[in-house]
C-alpha positions in Angstrom: -14.3 0.1 18.0 -16.4 -1.7 20.6 -16.6 -5.5 21.0 -20.0 -5.7 19.4 -18.6 -4.0 16.3 -15.7 -6.5 16.3 -18.2 -9.3 16.3 -19.6 -8.0 13.0 -16.1 -8.5 11.5 -15.7 -11.9 12.9 -19.1 -13.2 12.0 -18.0 -15.3 9.0 -16.7 -14.2 5.6 -18.6 -12.5 2.8 -20.5 -14.9 0.6 -18.4 -16.1 -2.3 -15.1 -14.7 -0.9 -13.4 -18.1 -0.4 -14.4 -19.2 -3.9 -13.0 -16.0 -5.5 -9.7 -16.4 -3.6 -9.4 -20.0 -4.7 -9.9 -19.0 -8.3 -7.2 -16.4 -7.9 -4.9 -18.9 -6.3 -5.4 -21.3 -9.2 -4.3 -18.6 -11.7 -1.3 -17.7 -9.5 -0.2 -21.4 -9.6 -0.5 -21.3 -13.4 1.6 -18.2 -13.5 4.2 -19.9 -11.3 4.6 -22.7 -13.9 4.5 -20.3 -16.9 1.9 -19.8 -19.6 4.1 -21.0 -22.5 3.1 -24.6 -21.8 -0.1 -24.9 -19.9 -0.8 -28.3 -18.3 -4.1 -29.9 -17.6 -4.4 -28.6 -14.1 -3.4 -25.0 -15.0 -5.8 -25.1 -18.0 -8.6 -25.9 -15.6 -7.5 -23.0 -13.3 -7.6 -20.6 -16.2 -11.0 -21.8 -17.3 -12.3 -21.3 -13.7 -11.0 -17.7 -13.9 -12.9 -17.1 -17.2 -16.0 -18.8 -15.7 -16.0 -16.5 -12.6 -16.0 -13.5 -14.9 -18.6 -14.9 -17.4 -21.5 -12.7 -16.1 -19.4 -9.5 -16.2 -18.4 -7.2 -19.1 -15.0 -8.8 -18.9 -16.4 -12.3 -19.5 -16.0 -12.5 -23.3 -12.4 -11.1 -23.3 -11.4 -13.4 -20.4 -12.8 -16.5 -22.2 -11.1 -15.6 -25.4 -7.8 -15.1 -23.6 -8.0 -18.4 -21.8 -8.9 -20.2 -25.0 -5.9 -18.7 -26.8 -3.5 -19.4 -24.0 -4.6 -23.0 -23.8 -3.5 -23.5 -27.4 0.0 -22.1 -26.7 -0.5 -18.8 -28.5 -0.2 -15.9 -26.0 -0.3 -12.3 -27.2 0.1 -9.3 -24.9 -3.6 -8.3 -25.2 -4.5 -11.8 -23.8 -2.3 -11.3 -20.8 -3.9 -7.9 -20.2 -7.3 -9.5 -20.2 -6.1 -12.2 -17.7 -4.5 -9.5 -15.5 -7.7 -7.5 -15.6 -9.9 -10.5 -14.8 -7.7 -11.4 -11.8 -7.7 -7.8 -10.6 -11.5 -7.6 -11.0 -12.0 -10.7 -8.8 -9.8 -9.2 -6.1 -11.5 -5.9 -6.5 -14.9 -7.5 -5.8 -13.3 -9.2 -2.7 -12.0 -5.8 -1.6 -15.5 -4.2 -1.9 -17.2 -7.0 0.0 -14.7 -6.8 2.9 -14.7 -3.0 3.0 -18.5 -3.0 3.1 -18.4 -5.2 6.1 -15.8 -3.0 7.8 -17.8 0.2 7.1 -20.8 -1.5 8.6 -18.9 -2.4 11.7 -17.5 1.1 12.1 -20.7 2.9 11.1 -18.5 4.7 8.5 -19.9 6.6 5.5 -18.1 6.3 2.2 -18.3 8.6 -0.8 -18.9 6.9 -4.1 -16.2 6.7 -6.8 -16.5 9.0 -9.7 -15.0 7.9 -13.0 -12.6 10.4 -14.5 -12.7 10.9 -18.2 -9.0 10.2 -18.7 -8.1 8.2 -21.8 -5.3 5.6 -21.6 -2.0 6.3 -23.2 -1.0 2.9 -24.4 1.0 3.9 -27.5 4.1 4.9 -25.7 7.2 3.0 -26.7 8.2 3.0 -23.0 5.0 1.2 -22.1 5.5 -1.3 -25.0 8.9 -2.2 -23.5 7.4 -2.8 -20.1 4.6 -4.9 -21.6 7.2 -7.0 -23.5 9.2 -7.8 -20.4 6.1 -8.7 -18.4 5.0 -10.9 -21.3 8.3 -12.8 -21.2 8.0 -13.2 -17.4 4.5 -14.7 -17.7 5.5 -17.1 -20.4 8.5 -18.3 -18.4 6.8 -18.5 -15.0 8.4 -17.8 -11.7 10.1 -21.2 -11.6 11.9 -20.5 -14.8 13.2 -16.9 -14.1 16.9 -16.5 -14.6 19.4 -13.6 -14.4 19.3 -13.1 -18.2 15.5 -12.4 -18.1 15.9 -10.2 -15.1 18.7 -8.1 -16.6 16.3 -7.2 -19.5 14.1 -5.4 -17.0 16.8 -2.7 -16.5 16.1 -1.0 -19.9 12.3 -0.7 -19.2 12.9 0.6 -15.7 15.4 3.2 -16.9 13.1 4.4 -19.7 10.1 4.6 -17.4 12.0 6.5 -14.7 12.7 9.2 -17.2 8.9 9.9 -17.6 7.4 11.4 -14.5 3.9 9.9 -15.2 5.4 6.4 -15.4 7.6 6.4 -12.3 5.1 4.3 -10.3 5.4 1.6 -13.0 9.2 2.0 -13.0 9.4 1.5 -9.2 7.1 -1.5 -9.4 9.1 -3.2 -12.2 12.4 -2.4 -10.3 11.0 -3.9 -7.1 9.7 -7.0 -8.7 12.9 -7.6 -10.6 14.9 -7.1 -7.4 12.8 -9.6 -5.4 13.1 -12.2 -8.2 16.9 -11.6 -8.5 17.3 -12.2 -4.8 15.4 -15.4 -5.1 17.2 -16.9 -8.1 17.2 -19.9 -8.6 13.5 -19.7 -7.9 13.2 -23.4 -8.9 15.1 -24.3 -5.7 12.7 -22.3 -3.4 10.6 -24.6 -1.2 7.7 -22.2 -1.5 7.2 -19.4 -4.0 5.4 -16.2 -2.8 3.0 -16.7 -5.7 0.2 -14.3 -4.5 2.6 -11.4 -3.9 4.5 -11.8 -7.2 1.2 -12.3 -9.2 -0.1 -9.1 -7.5 2.9 -7.2 -8.7 2.8 -8.7 -12.2 -0.9 -8.0 -12.7 -0.6 -4.4 -11.5 2.4 -3.9 -13.7 0.5 -5.3 -16.7 -2.4 -2.9 -16.1 -0.2 0.1 -15.5 1.7 -0.8 -18.8 -1.5 -0.5 -20.7 -1.4 3.2 -20.0 -4.0 3.2 -17.3 -3.8 6.6 -15.6 -2.1 6.4 -12.2 -2.1 10.1 -11.6 -5.0 12.5 -12.4 -4.8 15.0 -15.2 -5.7 18.6 -14.5 -9.4 18.3 -15.3 -9.8 15.5 -12.8 -8.2 17.4 -9.9 -10.2 19.2 -7.3 -8.8 21.9 -5.0 -9.4 21.8 -1.3 -8.8 24.2 1.6 -9.2 23.7 5.3 -7.5 22.3 8.4 -5.6 19.1 8.1 -5.5 17.1 11.4 -3.0 14.2 11.4 -4.0 10.8 12.8 -1.0 8.7 12.1 1.6 7.8 9.5 2.3 4.5 7.8 5.9 4.0 6.5 6.5 1.8 3.6 10.1 0.8 2.9 11.8 -1.2 0.1 15.4 -1.5 -0.8 15.0 1.0 -3.6 12.3 3.4 -2.3 10.6 4.8 0.8 7.0 6.1 1.0 5.3 7.8 3.9 1.5 7.8 3.9 -0.2 10.2 6.4 -3.8 9.3 7.4 -5.6 12.5 8.5 -8.9 14.3 8.8 -9.7 17.3 6.7 -12.0 20.0 8.0 -13.0 21.8 4.9 -13.3 25.6 4.8 -16.9 26.8 4.8 -18.2 23.9 6.8 -19.2 20.5 5.6 -18.5 17.0 6.9 -15.0 16.2 7.9 -13.2 13.9 5.4 -10.8 11.0 5.9 -7.9 11.8 3.6 -4.3 10.6 2.8 -1.1 12.4 2.0 1.6 10.3 0.3 5.2 11.4 -0.3 8.2 9.2 -1.3 11.8 9.1 -2.4 14.2 6.7 -4.0 16.8 5.1 -1.7 19.4 2.5 -1.5 19.3 -0.6 0.8 21.9 0.8 3.2 19.6 3.7 4.2 17.3 2.3 6.9 15.7 3.2 10.2 15.4 6.9 11.2 17.7 7.9 8.3 14.9 7.5 5.8 13.3 10.7 7.0 16.3 12.6 5.7 15.3 11.6 2.2 12.1 13.5 2.6 13.5 16.9 3.5 11.8 18.4 0.4 8.6 18.4 2.5 9.6 20.4 5.7 6.0 21.5 6.6 4.7 17.9 6.4 7.7 16.6 8.5 7.3 19.3 11.1 3.6 18.5 11.4 4.4 14.9 12.1 7.3 15.4 14.5 5.5 18.2 16.5 2.0 16.8 16.2 0.5 19.9 14.7 -2.4 20.8 12.5 -1.8 22.1 9.0 -3.8 24.7 7.1 -3.9 23.9 3.4 -5.1 26.3 0.7 -6.1 25.2 -2.8 -4.3 21.9 -2.4 -4.9 19.5 -5.3 -6.9 16.4 -4.4 -8.0 13.2 -6.2 -10.6 11.1 -4.4 -9.3 10.7 -0.8 -5.7 11.5 -1.7 -4.3 15.0 -1.3 -1.5 15.8 -3.8 1.0 17.3 -1.4 2.7 20.7 -2.0 4.5 22.4 0.9 4.0 25.8 -0.7 0.2 25.5 -0.2 0.5 24.5 3.4 1.4 26.2 6.7 1.8 24.9 10.2 -1.0 25.4 12.6 -1.6 24.9 16.3 -0.8 21.7 18.2 -3.3 18.9 17.5 -3.4 15.7 19.5 -4.1 12.8 17.1 -5.9 10.9 19.9 -8.2 13.8 20.6 -8.8 14.3 16.8 -9.8 10.6 16.5 -12.1 10.7 19.5 -13.9 13.8 18.4 -14.0 13.5 14.6 -13.3 10.0 13.4 -16.8 8.6 13.8 -18.2 11.5 11.8 -15.6 11.6 9.0 -16.6 10.5 5.5 -14.2 8.0 3.9 -13.3 8.1 0.2 -13.7 5.2 -2.3 -10.6 3.4 -3.4 -9.3 4.1 -6.9 -9.9 1.1 -9.3 -6.3 -0.1 -9.3 -6.1 0.0 -5.5 -9.1 -2.3 -5.0 -7.4 -5.3 -3.4 -8.0 -6.9 0.0 -4.4 -6.2 1.0 -5.0 -2.5 0.3 -7.6 -2.1 3.0 -6.2 0.3 5.7 -8.9 2.1 7.7 -8.0 4.4 10.6 -9.5 3.4 14.0 -9.2 4.4 17.6 -9.1 1.5 20.1 -9.3 2.1 23.8 -9.9 0.3 27.1 -8.5 -3.1 25.9 -6.3 -5.7 27.3 -3.2 -6.9 25.4 -2.9 -10.7 25.2 0.4 -12.5 24.3 -0.5 -15.7 22.5 2.9 -17.5 22.1 4.6 -14.3 21.0 1.7 -13.1 18.9 0.1 -9.9 20.4 -3.7 -9.4 20.2 -6.1 -6.8 21.7 -9.0 -8.1 23.8 -12.0 -5.8 23.4 -15.0 -7.0 25.4 -13.9 -10.6 24.9 -13.3 -10.2 21.2 -9.7 -10.7 19.9 -8.0 -8.6 17.3 -4.5 -9.6 16.2 -1.8 -6.9 16.1 0.5 -6.6 13.1 3.7 -5.9 15.1 5.8 -6.9 12.0 4.5 -3.7 10.3 6.1 -1.4 13.0 8.7 0.6 11.2 12.2 1.0 12.4 12.1 4.7 11.6 10.0 5.6 14.7 9.9 5.0 18.4 6.9 2.6 18.4 8.0 -0.9 19.5 6.4 -4.2 20.3 7.0 -3.6 24.0 5.1 -0.3 23.9 2.2 -1.9 22.1 2.2 -4.7 24.7 2.0 -2.1 27.5 -0.6 0.1 25.8 -4.2 0.9 26.7 -5.0 3.1 23.7 -4.1 2.7 20.1 -4.5 4.6 16.9 -4.1 2.2 14.0 -5.2 0.8 10.7 -7.6 -2.1 10.4 -6.3 -4.4 7.7 -7.4 -7.8 6.2 -4.6 -10.2 5.8 -4.2 -14.0 5.5 -8.0 -14.6 5.9 -8.5 -12.4 9.0 -8.7 -8.9 10.4 -5.8 -7.3 12.3 -4.7 -3.9 13.4 -1.5 -2.1 12.5 -0.5 0.4 15.3 0.3 4.0 14.2 0.4 5.4 17.7 -0.1 4.1 21.3 -0.6 5.4 24.8 1.1 3.2 27.3 2.3 3.1 30.9 6.0 2.3 31.3 7.5 2.1 34.8 4.3 3.9 36.1 4.8 6.7 33.7 2.4 7.6 30.9 4.1 7.4 27.5 2.8 8.3 24.0 4.6 7.2 20.9 3.8 7.9 17.2 5.4 6.5 14.0 6.2 10.1 12.9 7.8 11.3 16.1 11.3 11.1 14.5 10.4 12.9 11.3 12.4 15.9 12.5 15.2 13.9 14.1 15.6 11.2 16.6 14.4 12.2 20.1 15.5 9.0 21.9 19.0 9.7 23.3 20.1 6.0 23.0 19.0 5.8 19.4 20.5 9.2 18.6 23.9 8.1 19.9 23.7 4.9 17.9 22.8 6.9 14.8 25.7 9.3 15.4 28.2 6.4 15.7 26.9 4.9 12.5 27.3 8.2 10.7 25.0 10.0 8.3 24.6 7.5 5.4 22.5 9.9 3.4 25.1 12.8 3.7 27.9 10.4 2.7 26.0 9.1 -0.3 25.1 12.6 -1.4 28.7 13.7 -1.1 29.9 10.8 -3.1 27.3 11.3 -5.8 28.3 15.0 -6.0 31.9 14.0 -6.4 31.1 11.7 -9.3 29.0 14.3 -11.0 31.9 16.8 -10.8 34.3 14.5 -12.6 
């Protein structure tokens, strides 16, 4: 990205974006206080939400829901309408910001095609999740207690038993865990209202039976050469998810495509750092491609939009492929995919870019890249502990493969890989370098002293199962 392209991003905000975010913030404040007893200020915030959606197909349902909530009668369908209205506003903000980013990068994006997948809202498992989220909304974050949180366990356990509902299960489990760690929430000086409302609204929509995984008729099959760019590692106390950003060169020609591959596994909070890779050993081809920086040939791999539904048996390792060379040759020509409806959120924007020939500035401990006089903040707090990439390497770098994100009202870059000069020696580090095992001798010795937590937990679990 050149400085002139950065200028497009920094040239003000999309029209209406601040107003939309203010409306969302008002609703989040009302959710903090609870919807069982709506005060005058919260009633005005809910009315503003309905007013913002008035010209849209959701307008009538949002207005009806707000009117009913204001009278103290809150049914699950009204909460679904409010969650949908809030998500629609953030979806519009996502689209406006992504359009600006695509313009800056000169990136083409494929349109979203609507699958004909009906919702499955009659499941008793979903009804249980809806009931718990309903109680949370009535109570509000300030009123959450351990009794309410313990009730989430039944819904999480039931949803985990249904493969199609595991995303909902992980979300509910994570939200309950965050709330449990914050009790008493009433004593917190500041509640993370936006984050918790994001999780609540997404949970409500998932609990309506909105499809989170494609059915067979919605899945396409792709074949070709997959060229990794970089990997983003998401960790929570109870789960880890690895998301590979890559370019697919389809068999038979055609434009290269920007795609993602996502795999995950449950975990416990004691498994951190490089040990999380051991939880993903069911995907040896993918891990080898990351650790050895190699291309992968895929044959008839299922895909849904820009996401490839990973199967190791449909992939084989190919030749070495430098991610920086891949980005330099193909990234500007690759077509990006549209975001699925439930993923349309400003915080979900994560677009791969190659940045070169910049200077790193340290502004009171906050790193930023200077490209032709234009500043781009670096999200060093997103660097995972499972790889060799560190703040010091970023500060010494001259080239970066990263994800451009929008956060807290501004654009920033999250490094996935860097090229740097350390002690007059060229160094290259990628987040996925330790997918096959730690290569840094010092870190390896530290890991050896700490022991293999994954192996210990597996052995203990096996011993319990044998009893």
